[in-house]
mmCIF file of the C-alpha atoms, coordinates in Angstrom:
data_MODEL
# 
_entry.id   MODEL 
# 
loop_
_atom_site.group_PDB 
_atom_site.id 
_atom_site.type_symbol 
_atom_site.label_atom_id 
_atom_site.label_alt_id 
_atom_site.label_comp_id 
_atom_site.label_asym_id 
_atom_site.label_entity_id 
_atom_site.label_seq_id 
_atom_site.pdbx_PDB_ins_code 
_atom_site.Cartn_x 
_atom_site.Cartn_y 
_atom_site.Cartn_z 
_atom_site.occupancy 
_atom_site.B_iso_or_equiv 
_atom_site.pdbx_formal_charge 
_atom_site.auth_seq_id 
_atom_site.auth_comp_id 
_atom_site.auth_asym_id 
_atom_site.auth_atom_id 
_atom_site.pdbx_PDB_model_num 
ATOM 1   C CA . MET A 1 1   ? -0.115  -0.085  0.016   1.00 0.00 ? 1   MET A CA 1 
ATOM 2   C CA . ASN A 1 2   ? 1.296   3.538   -0.696  1.00 0.00 ? 2   ASN A CA 1 
ATOM 3   C CA . TRP A 1 3   ? 0.637   4.868   2.840   1.00 0.00 ? 3   TRP A CA 1 
ATOM 4   C CA . VAL A 1 4   ? 3.049   2.599   4.189   1.00 0.00 ? 4   VAL A CA 1 
ATOM 5   C CA . LYS A 1 5   ? 5.951   2.999   2.015   1.00 0.00 ? 5   LYS A CA 1 
ATOM 6   C CA . LYS A 1 6   ? 8.942   5.184   2.775   1.00 0.00 ? 6   LYS A CA 1 
ATOM 7   C CA . LYS A 1 7   ? 8.382   9.001   1.530   1.00 0.00 ? 7   LYS A CA 1 
ATOM 8   C CA . LYS A 1 8   ? 10.777  11.519  1.245   1.00 0.00 ? 8   LYS A CA 1 
ATOM 9   C CA . LEU A 1 9   ? 10.325  14.199  4.012   1.00 0.00 ? 9   LEU A CA 1 
ATOM 10  C CA . PRO A 1 10  ? 10.054  17.450  3.146   1.00 0.00 ? 10  PRO A CA 1 
ATOM 11  C CA . ALA A 1 11  ? 12.208  20.469  4.359   1.00 0.00 ? 11  ALA A CA 1 
ATOM 12  C CA . ILE A 1 12  ? 10.617  21.704  7.401   1.00 0.00 ? 12  ILE A CA 1 
ATOM 13  C CA . LYS A 1 13  ? 11.943  24.486  9.549   1.00 0.00 ? 13  LYS A CA 1 
ATOM 14  C CA . THR A 1 14  ? 10.890  25.712  13.151  1.00 0.00 ? 14  THR A CA 1 
ATOM 15  C CA . ILE A 1 15  ? 7.192   25.973  13.199  1.00 0.00 ? 15  ILE A CA 1 
ATOM 16  C CA . TRP A 1 16  ? 6.108   29.319  14.066  1.00 0.00 ? 16  TRP A CA 1 
ATOM 17  C CA . TYR A 1 17  ? 2.795   30.464  15.991  1.00 0.00 ? 17  TYR A CA 1 
ATOM 18  C CA . ASN A 1 18  ? 1.720   34.177  16.931  1.00 0.00 ? 18  ASN A CA 1 
ATOM 19  C CA . SER A 1 19  ? 5.414   35.439  16.290  1.00 0.00 ? 19  SER A CA 1 
ATOM 20  C CA . TRP A 1 20  ? 6.988   32.606  18.188  1.00 0.00 ? 20  TRP A CA 1 
ATOM 21  C CA . PRO A 1 21  ? 9.152   29.588  17.880  1.00 0.00 ? 21  PRO A CA 1 
ATOM 22  C CA . TYR A 1 22  ? 7.990   26.310  18.744  1.00 0.00 ? 22  TYR A CA 1 
ATOM 23  C CA . ILE A 1 23  ? 10.586  23.765  19.522  1.00 0.00 ? 23  ILE A CA 1 
ATOM 24  C CA . LYS A 1 24  ? 9.600   21.459  22.236  1.00 0.00 ? 24  LYS A CA 1 
ATOM 25  C CA . LEU A 1 25  ? 7.213   18.850  21.209  1.00 0.00 ? 25  LEU A CA 1 
ATOM 26  C CA . ASN A 1 26  ? 5.032   19.105  23.807  1.00 0.00 ? 26  ASN A CA 1 
ATOM 27  C CA . ASN A 1 27  ? 4.625   23.017  22.917  1.00 0.00 ? 27  ASN A CA 1 
ATOM 28  C CA . LEU A 1 28  ? 4.150   22.108  19.391  1.00 0.00 ? 28  LEU A CA 1 
ATOM 29  C CA . TRP A 1 29  ? 1.501   19.800  19.977  1.00 0.00 ? 29  TRP A CA 1 
ATOM 30  C CA . GLU A 1 30  ? -0.530  22.523  21.805  1.00 0.00 ? 30  GLU A CA 1 
ATOM 31  C CA . VAL A 1 31  ? 0.648   24.594  18.610  1.00 0.00 ? 31  VAL A CA 1 
ATOM 32  C CA . LEU A 1 32  ? -1.145  21.614  16.879  1.00 0.00 ? 32  LEU A CA 1 
ATOM 33  C CA . HIS A 1 33  ? -4.093  21.419  19.171  1.00 0.00 ? 33  HIS A CA 1 
ATOM 34  C CA . LYS A 1 34  ? -5.447  25.337  18.796  1.00 0.00 ? 34  LYS A CA 1 
ATOM 35  C CA . SER A 1 35  ? -5.186  25.112  15.032  1.00 0.00 ? 35  SER A CA 1 
ATOM 36  C CA . PHE A 1 36  ? -6.902  22.241  14.264  1.00 0.00 ? 36  PHE A CA 1 
ATOM 37  C CA . ASN A 1 37  ? -9.778  22.456  17.146  1.00 0.00 ? 37  ASN A CA 1 
ATOM 38  C CA . SER A 1 38  ? -10.083 26.455  16.370  1.00 0.00 ? 38  SER A CA 1 
ATOM 39  C CA . ALA A 1 39  ? -13.847 26.042  16.902  1.00 0.00 ? 39  ALA A CA 1 
ATOM 40  C CA . GLN A 1 40  ? -13.658 24.040  20.027  1.00 0.00 ? 40  GLN A CA 1 
ATOM 41  C CA . ASN A 1 41  ? -15.110 26.612  22.443  1.00 0.00 ? 41  ASN A CA 1 
ATOM 42  C CA . TYR A 1 42  ? -17.182 28.282  19.850  1.00 0.00 ? 42  TYR A CA 1 
ATOM 43  C CA . GLN A 1 43  ? -20.721 29.435  21.120  1.00 0.00 ? 43  GLN A CA 1 
ATOM 44  C CA . ILE A 1 44  ? -23.580 28.294  19.571  1.00 0.00 ? 44  ILE A CA 1 
ATOM 45  C CA . ASP A 1 45  ? -26.945 29.861  19.235  1.00 0.00 ? 45  ASP A CA 1 
ATOM 46  C CA . ILE A 1 46  ? -29.273 27.062  20.011  1.00 0.00 ? 46  ILE A CA 1 
ATOM 47  C CA . ASN A 1 47  ? -32.183 29.360  20.144  1.00 0.00 ? 47  ASN A CA 1 
ATOM 48  C CA . LEU A 1 48  ? -32.384 28.405  16.304  1.00 0.00 ? 48  LEU A CA 1 
ATOM 49  C CA . LEU A 1 49  ? -33.398 25.371  17.517  1.00 0.00 ? 49  LEU A CA 1 
ATOM 50  C CA . GLU A 1 50  ? -36.889 26.753  18.884  1.00 0.00 ? 50  GLU A CA 1 
ATOM 51  C CA . GLU A 1 51  ? -37.785 27.651  15.326  1.00 0.00 ? 51  GLU A CA 1 
ATOM 52  C CA . ILE A 1 52  ? -38.178 24.000  14.401  1.00 0.00 ? 52  ILE A CA 1 
ATOM 53  C CA . PRO A 1 53  ? -41.916 22.645  14.870  1.00 0.00 ? 53  PRO A CA 1 
ATOM 54  C CA . ASN A 1 54  ? -41.826 19.157  16.774  1.00 0.00 ? 54  ASN A CA 1 
ATOM 55  C CA . LYS A 1 55  ? -42.750 16.322  15.118  1.00 0.00 ? 55  LYS A CA 1 
ATOM 56  C CA . GLU A 1 56  ? -43.927 13.189  16.152  1.00 0.00 ? 56  GLU A CA 1 
ATOM 57  C CA . ALA A 1 57  ? -41.311 10.348  17.352  1.00 0.00 ? 57  ALA A CA 1 
ATOM 58  C CA . SER A 1 58  ? -40.716 7.484   14.295  1.00 0.00 ? 58  SER A CA 1 
ATOM 59  C CA . GLU A 1 59  ? -40.303 3.992   14.608  1.00 0.00 ? 59  GLU A CA 1 
ATOM 60  C CA . TRP A 1 60  ? -36.504 2.947   13.875  1.00 0.00 ? 60  TRP A CA 1 
ATOM 61  C CA . ALA A 1 61  ? -36.874 -0.115  11.815  1.00 0.00 ? 61  ALA A CA 1 
ATOM 62  C CA . PRO A 1 62  ? -34.333 -3.022  12.687  1.00 0.00 ? 62  PRO A CA 1 
ATOM 63  C CA . PHE A 1 63  ? -31.371 -2.989  10.134  1.00 0.00 ? 63  PHE A CA 1 
ATOM 64  C CA . SER A 1 64  ? -31.244 -5.918  7.258   1.00 0.00 ? 64  SER A CA 1 
ATOM 65  C CA . LYS A 1 65  ? -28.810 -7.609  5.188   1.00 0.00 ? 65  LYS A CA 1 
ATOM 66  C CA . LYS A 1 66  ? -29.373 -5.530  2.217   1.00 0.00 ? 66  LYS A CA 1 
ATOM 67  C CA . GLU A 1 67  ? -28.664 -2.505  3.886   1.00 0.00 ? 67  GLU A CA 1 
ATOM 68  C CA . LEU A 1 68  ? -25.560 -3.404  5.348   1.00 0.00 ? 68  LEU A CA 1 
ATOM 69  C CA . ILE A 1 69  ? -24.628 -4.956  1.998   1.00 0.00 ? 69  ILE A CA 1 
ATOM 70  C CA . ASN A 1 70  ? -25.225 -1.423  0.133   1.00 0.00 ? 70  ASN A CA 1 
ATOM 71  C CA . ALA A 1 71  ? -23.353 0.305   2.854   1.00 0.00 ? 71  ALA A CA 1 
ATOM 72  C CA . ILE A 1 72  ? -20.619 -1.664  2.398   1.00 0.00 ? 72  ILE A CA 1 
ATOM 73  C CA . LYS A 1 73  ? -20.506 -1.739  -1.431  1.00 0.00 ? 73  LYS A CA 1 
ATOM 74  C CA . LYS A 1 74  ? -19.453 2.052   -1.848  1.00 0.00 ? 74  LYS A CA 1 
ATOM 75  C CA . CYS A 1 75  ? -16.705 1.763   0.011   1.00 0.00 ? 75  CYS A CA 1 
ATOM 76  C CA . ASN A 1 76  ? -13.511 2.529   -1.341  1.00 0.00 ? 76  ASN A CA 1 
ATOM 77  C CA . ASN A 1 77  ? -10.873 -0.594  -0.787  1.00 0.00 ? 77  ASN A CA 1 
ATOM 78  C CA . SER A 1 78  ? -7.645  1.617   -1.398  1.00 0.00 ? 78  SER A CA 1 
ATOM 79  C CA . SER A 1 79  ? -8.834  4.126   1.452   1.00 0.00 ? 79  SER A CA 1 
ATOM 80  C CA . THR A 1 80  ? -6.402  4.256   5.079   1.00 0.00 ? 80  THR A CA 1 
ATOM 81  C CA . PRO A 1 81  ? -7.401  1.346   7.063   1.00 0.00 ? 81  PRO A CA 1 
ATOM 82  C CA . GLU A 1 82  ? -7.793  1.670   10.963  1.00 0.00 ? 82  GLU A CA 1 
ATOM 83  C CA . LEU A 1 83  ? -4.580  0.878   13.378  1.00 0.00 ? 83  LEU A CA 1 
ATOM 84  C CA . ASN A 1 84  ? -5.493  -2.800  13.234  1.00 0.00 ? 84  ASN A CA 1 
ATOM 85  C CA . LYS A 1 85  ? -5.201  -2.793  9.310   1.00 0.00 ? 85  LYS A CA 1 
ATOM 86  C CA . LEU A 1 86  ? -8.960  -3.860  8.832   1.00 0.00 ? 86  LEU A CA 1 
ATOM 87  C CA . SER A 1 87  ? -9.435  -2.482  5.603   1.00 0.00 ? 87  SER A CA 1 
ATOM 88  C CA . TRP A 1 88  ? -12.858 -2.069  3.358   1.00 0.00 ? 88  TRP A CA 1 
ATOM 89  C CA . ARG A 1 89  ? -11.347 -5.064  1.425   1.00 0.00 ? 89  ARG A CA 1 
ATOM 90  C CA . HIS A 1 90  ? -10.842 -7.467  4.431   1.00 0.00 ? 90  HIS A CA 1 
ATOM 91  C CA . LEU A 1 91  ? -14.708 -6.466  5.976   1.00 0.00 ? 91  LEU A CA 1 
ATOM 92  C CA . LYS A 1 92  ? -15.854 -7.123  2.504   1.00 0.00 ? 92  LYS A CA 1 
ATOM 93  C CA . LYS A 1 93  ? -14.856 -10.520 2.363   1.00 0.00 ? 93  LYS A CA 1 
ATOM 94  C CA . ILE A 1 94  ? -16.116 -11.325 5.807   1.00 0.00 ? 94  ILE A CA 1 
ATOM 95  C CA . VAL A 1 95  ? -20.010 -9.891  5.098   1.00 0.00 ? 95  VAL A CA 1 
ATOM 96  C CA . LYS A 1 96  ? -19.946 -12.512 2.005   1.00 0.00 ? 96  LYS A CA 1 
ATOM 97  C CA . ASN A 1 97  ? -20.424 -14.780 4.794   1.00 0.00 ? 97  ASN A CA 1 
ATOM 98  C CA . GLY A 1 98  ? -23.750 -15.311 6.166   1.00 0.00 ? 98  GLY A CA 1 
ATOM 99  C CA . GLU A 1 99  ? -22.994 -16.181 9.674   1.00 0.00 ? 99  GLU A CA 1 
ATOM 100 C CA . TYR A 1 100 ? -20.939 -13.051 9.976   1.00 0.00 ? 100 TYR A CA 1 
ATOM 101 C CA . ILE A 1 101 ? -23.132 -10.682 8.352   1.00 0.00 ? 101 ILE A CA 1 
ATOM 102 C CA . ASN A 1 102 ? -25.967 -11.948 10.734  1.00 0.00 ? 102 ASN A CA 1 
ATOM 103 C CA . LYS A 1 103 ? -23.600 -11.357 13.714  1.00 0.00 ? 103 LYS A CA 1 
ATOM 104 C CA . LEU A 1 104 ? -22.808 -7.735  12.476  1.00 0.00 ? 104 LEU A CA 1 
ATOM 105 C CA . ILE A 1 105 ? -26.643 -6.493  11.920  1.00 0.00 ? 105 ILE A CA 1 
ATOM 106 C CA . ASN A 1 106 ? -27.381 -8.240  15.708  1.00 0.00 ? 106 ASN A CA 1 
ATOM 107 C CA . ILE A 1 107 ? -24.516 -6.059  17.046  1.00 0.00 ? 107 ILE A CA 1 
ATOM 108 C CA . VAL A 1 108 ? -25.665 -2.816  15.330  1.00 0.00 ? 108 VAL A CA 1 
ATOM 109 C CA . ASN A 1 109 ? -29.400 -3.438  15.745  1.00 0.00 ? 109 ASN A CA 1 
ATOM 110 C CA . ALA A 1 110 ? -28.389 -4.534  19.717  1.00 0.00 ? 110 ALA A CA 1 
ATOM 111 C CA . TYR A 1 111 ? -26.421 -0.661  20.058  1.00 0.00 ? 111 TYR A CA 1 
ATOM 112 C CA . ILE A 1 112 ? -29.904 0.600   18.541  1.00 0.00 ? 112 ILE A CA 1 
ATOM 113 C CA . ASN A 1 113 ? -32.380 -0.958  20.737  1.00 0.00 ? 113 ASN A CA 1 
ATOM 114 C CA . LEU A 1 114 ? -29.730 -0.207  24.124  1.00 0.00 ? 114 LEU A CA 1 
ATOM 115 C CA . ASP A 1 115 ? -28.750 3.321   23.210  1.00 0.00 ? 115 ASP A CA 1 
ATOM 116 C CA . HIS A 1 116 ? -25.377 2.293   23.825  1.00 0.00 ? 116 HIS A CA 1 
ATOM 117 C CA . TRP A 1 117 ? -22.100 3.006   21.737  1.00 0.00 ? 117 TRP A CA 1 
ATOM 118 C CA . LEU A 1 118 ? -19.364 0.887   23.057  1.00 0.00 ? 118 LEU A CA 1 
ATOM 119 C CA . SER A 1 119 ? -16.163 3.065   23.436  1.00 0.00 ? 119 SER A CA 1 
ATOM 120 C CA . HIS A 1 120 ? -14.192 0.390   21.211  1.00 0.00 ? 120 HIS A CA 1 
ATOM 121 C CA . PHE A 1 121 ? -15.815 1.843   18.327  1.00 0.00 ? 121 PHE A CA 1 
ATOM 122 C CA . LYS A 1 122 ? -14.933 5.558   19.370  1.00 0.00 ? 122 LYS A CA 1 
ATOM 123 C CA . VAL A 1 123 ? -11.351 5.373   19.960  1.00 0.00 ? 123 VAL A CA 1 
ATOM 124 C CA . LEU A 1 124 ? -10.144 7.179   16.665  1.00 0.00 ? 124 LEU A CA 1 
ATOM 125 C CA . THR A 1 125 ? -6.474  8.065   15.828  1.00 0.00 ? 125 THR A CA 1 
ATOM 126 C CA . ILE A 1 126 ? -5.046  11.508  14.322  1.00 0.00 ? 126 ILE A CA 1 
ATOM 127 C CA . ILE A 1 127 ? -2.470  11.840  11.797  1.00 0.00 ? 127 ILE A CA 1 
ATOM 128 C CA . ILE A 1 128 ? -1.063  15.206  11.415  1.00 0.00 ? 128 ILE A CA 1 
ATOM 129 C CA . ILE A 1 129 ? 0.836   15.047  7.425   1.00 0.00 ? 129 ILE A CA 1 
ATOM 130 C CA . SER A 1 130 ? 2.202   17.785  5.428   1.00 0.00 ? 130 SER A CA 1 
ATOM 131 C CA . LYS A 1 131 ? 0.475   19.485  2.753   1.00 0.00 ? 131 LYS A CA 1 
ATOM 132 C CA . PRO A 1 132 ? 1.867   18.691  -0.842  1.00 0.00 ? 132 PRO A CA 1 
ATOM 133 C CA . ASN A 1 133 ? 3.720   20.992  -3.142  1.00 0.00 ? 133 ASN A CA 1 
ATOM 134 C CA . LYS A 1 134 ? 4.874   23.124  -0.350  1.00 0.00 ? 134 LYS A CA 1 
ATOM 135 C CA . MET A 1 135 ? 8.224   25.005  -0.704  1.00 0.00 ? 135 MET A CA 1 
ATOM 136 C CA . LEU A 1 136 ? 8.769   25.243  3.100   1.00 0.00 ? 136 LEU A CA 1 
ATOM 137 C CA . TYR A 1 137 ? 7.060   24.144  6.171   1.00 0.00 ? 137 TYR A CA 1 
ATOM 138 C CA . ASP A 1 138 ? 7.419   26.420  8.780   1.00 0.00 ? 138 ASP A CA 1 
ATOM 139 C CA . SER A 1 139 ? 3.531   27.091  9.557   1.00 0.00 ? 139 SER A CA 1 
ATOM 140 C CA . THR A 1 140 ? 0.954   24.885  11.072  1.00 0.00 ? 140 THR A CA 1 
ATOM 141 C CA . LYS A 1 141 ? -1.390  25.903  8.195   1.00 0.00 ? 141 LYS A CA 1 
ATOM 142 C CA . LEU A 1 142 ? 1.206   23.905  6.213   1.00 0.00 ? 142 LEU A CA 1 
ATOM 143 C CA . PHE A 1 143 ? -0.406  20.494  7.795   1.00 0.00 ? 143 PHE A CA 1 
ATOM 144 C CA . CYS A 1 144 ? -3.501  18.878  7.911   1.00 0.00 ? 144 CYS A CA 1 
ATOM 145 C CA . SER A 1 145 ? -5.279  16.301  10.270  1.00 0.00 ? 145 SER A CA 1 
ATOM 146 C CA . ILE A 1 146 ? -6.152  12.587  8.991   1.00 0.00 ? 146 ILE A CA 1 
ATOM 147 C CA . VAL A 1 147 ? -8.860  10.932  11.166  1.00 0.00 ? 147 VAL A CA 1 
ATOM 148 C CA . LEU A 1 148 ? -8.582  7.074   11.590  1.00 0.00 ? 148 LEU A CA 1 
ATOM 149 C CA . LEU A 1 149 ? -11.443 5.772   12.762  1.00 0.00 ? 149 LEU A CA 1 
ATOM 150 C CA . ASN A 1 150 ? -12.519 1.783   13.213  1.00 0.00 ? 150 ASN A CA 1 
ATOM 151 C CA . THR A 1 151 ? -13.610 0.255   10.105  1.00 0.00 ? 151 THR A CA 1 
ATOM 152 C CA . THR A 1 152 ? -16.542 -1.827  11.763  1.00 0.00 ? 152 THR A CA 1 
ATOM 153 C CA . SER A 1 153 ? -17.807 1.621   13.308  1.00 0.00 ? 153 SER A CA 1 
ATOM 154 C CA . LYS A 1 154 ? -17.623 3.607   10.131  1.00 0.00 ? 154 LYS A CA 1 
ATOM 155 C CA . LEU A 1 155 ? -19.968 0.434   8.450   1.00 0.00 ? 155 LEU A CA 1 
ATOM 156 C CA . PHE A 1 156 ? -22.458 1.008   11.260  1.00 0.00 ? 156 PHE A CA 1 
ATOM 157 C CA . GLU A 1 157 ? -22.421 4.760   10.920  1.00 0.00 ? 157 GLU A CA 1 
ATOM 158 C CA . LYS A 1 158 ? -22.940 4.794   7.332   1.00 0.00 ? 158 LYS A CA 1 
ATOM 159 C CA . MET A 1 159 ? -26.130 2.337   7.979   1.00 0.00 ? 159 MET A CA 1 
ATOM 160 C CA . ILE A 1 160 ? -27.502 5.010   10.914  1.00 0.00 ? 160 ILE A CA 1 
ATOM 161 C CA . GLY A 1 161 ? -27.169 7.759   8.303   1.00 0.00 ? 161 GLY A CA 1 
ATOM 162 C CA . GLU A 1 162 ? -28.801 6.237   5.190   1.00 0.00 ? 162 GLU A CA 1 
ATOM 163 C CA . GLN A 1 163 ? -31.542 5.126   7.878   1.00 0.00 ? 163 GLN A CA 1 
ATOM 164 C CA . LEU A 1 164 ? -31.625 9.003   9.316   1.00 0.00 ? 164 LEU A CA 1 
ATOM 165 C CA . GLN A 1 165 ? -31.801 10.249  6.044   1.00 0.00 ? 165 GLN A CA 1 
ATOM 166 C CA . PHE A 1 166 ? -34.538 8.196   5.194   1.00 0.00 ? 166 PHE A CA 1 
ATOM 167 C CA . LEU A 1 167 ? -36.601 8.795   8.011   1.00 0.00 ? 167 LEU A CA 1 
ATOM 168 C CA . SER A 1 168 ? -35.819 12.592  7.594   1.00 0.00 ? 168 SER A CA 1 
ATOM 169 C CA . ILE A 1 169 ? -37.071 12.829  4.056   1.00 0.00 ? 169 ILE A CA 1 
ATOM 170 C CA . PHE A 1 170 ? -40.049 10.379  4.399   1.00 0.00 ? 170 PHE A CA 1 
ATOM 171 C CA . ASN A 1 171 ? -41.219 12.744  7.408   1.00 0.00 ? 171 ASN A CA 1 
ATOM 172 C CA . ASN A 1 172 ? -40.310 15.933  5.554   1.00 0.00 ? 172 ASN A CA 1 
ATOM 173 C CA . PHE A 1 173 ? -38.291 16.530  8.722   1.00 0.00 ? 173 PHE A CA 1 
ATOM 174 C CA . ILE A 1 174 ? -35.875 18.457  5.821   1.00 0.00 ? 174 ILE A CA 1 
ATOM 175 C CA . HIS A 1 175 ? -37.416 21.505  4.045   1.00 0.00 ? 175 HIS A CA 1 
ATOM 176 C CA . ILE A 1 176 ? -37.542 21.679  0.486   1.00 0.00 ? 176 ILE A CA 1 
ATOM 177 C CA . HIS A 1 177 ? -35.623 24.885  0.555   1.00 0.00 ? 177 HIS A CA 1 
ATOM 178 C CA . ILE A 1 178 ? -32.982 23.484  2.237   1.00 0.00 ? 178 ILE A CA 1 
ATOM 179 C CA . TYR A 1 179 ? -29.709 25.367  1.636   1.00 0.00 ? 179 TYR A CA 1 
ATOM 180 C CA . GLN A 1 180 ? -27.592 21.798  1.562   1.00 0.00 ? 180 GLN A CA 1 
ATOM 181 C CA . LEU A 1 181 ? -28.751 19.586  -1.137  1.00 0.00 ? 181 LEU A CA 1 
ATOM 182 C CA . GLY A 1 182 ? -25.594 17.810  -1.919  1.00 0.00 ? 182 GLY A CA 1 
ATOM 183 C CA . GLU A 1 183 ? -25.942 13.896  -0.835  1.00 0.00 ? 183 GLU A CA 1 
ATOM 184 C CA . LEU A 1 184 ? -29.535 13.731  0.146   1.00 0.00 ? 184 LEU A CA 1 
ATOM 185 C CA . LYS A 1 185 ? -31.428 10.708  -1.152  1.00 0.00 ? 185 LYS A CA 1 
ATOM 186 C CA . HIS A 1 186 ? -34.383 12.114  -3.753  1.00 0.00 ? 186 HIS A CA 1 
ATOM 187 C CA . ARG A 1 187 ? -32.981 15.354  -3.785  1.00 0.00 ? 187 ARG A CA 1 
ATOM 188 C CA . SER A 1 188 ? -31.883 16.193  -7.044  1.00 0.00 ? 188 SER A CA 1 
ATOM 189 C CA . THR A 1 189 ? -31.056 19.370  -9.869  1.00 0.00 ? 189 THR A CA 1 
ATOM 190 C CA . THR A 1 190 ? -34.792 20.034  -10.070 1.00 0.00 ? 190 THR A CA 1 
ATOM 191 C CA . ASP A 1 191 ? -35.098 20.667  -6.220  1.00 0.00 ? 191 ASP A CA 1 
ATOM 192 C CA . THR A 1 192 ? -31.664 22.997  -6.365  1.00 0.00 ? 192 THR A CA 1 
ATOM 193 C CA . GLY A 1 193 ? -33.501 25.007  -9.273  1.00 0.00 ? 193 GLY A CA 1 
ATOM 194 C CA . VAL A 1 194 ? -36.469 25.738  -7.215  1.00 0.00 ? 194 VAL A CA 1 
ATOM 195 C CA . ALA A 1 195 ? -34.843 26.595  -4.252  1.00 0.00 ? 195 ALA A CA 1 
ATOM 196 C CA . LEU A 1 196 ? -32.667 28.907  -6.393  1.00 0.00 ? 196 LEU A CA 1 
ATOM 197 C CA . THR A 1 197 ? -36.207 30.727  -7.804  1.00 0.00 ? 197 THR A CA 1 
ATOM 198 C CA . TYR A 1 198 ? -37.485 30.954  -4.630  1.00 0.00 ? 198 TYR A CA 1 
ATOM 199 C CA . PHE A 1 199 ? -34.214 32.649  -3.174  1.00 0.00 ? 199 PHE A CA 1 
ATOM 200 C CA . ILE A 1 200 ? -34.515 35.127  -6.538  1.00 0.00 ? 200 ILE A CA 1 
# 
């Protein structure tokens, strides 16, 4: 895999932040943390939620084999695997076995019924890499972070996301003139045109 091959390191000088050089590892980590989590303490106006009318609670249907298979089909085999090296390619081979696919469905359905998400699936690793084609790396803006999540957890989240989107559209939770139409099911350029005409 390309991402594990030895790579020529870019030329890096001391990283400067707010006109101060950062050399020690502890200080450098603090600077990177401030850069990548700058919106962490951002105040959110929750009064906007009061404008959303209440809807009746909807039943959550148990997941099926077809939902799991459809979710995993869209996953790219070449994407970076998690730390235990379980890739989408491996997971696709595992779900071909009927016994294993039933176990995975039982697990995700149990999480929904119990309102509990195992801490094992919440563990993530953040890797900081340099942005390509830069002359010199002396600022935190020249680096970006990649988050590696548990592959099985990502599969379950995809299934939950699909069902949430279906329920949202089926029950008219999403307004027809929603600003963000990308990646929404049953939304097309026609919907975008209607929204654009409405705003004009």
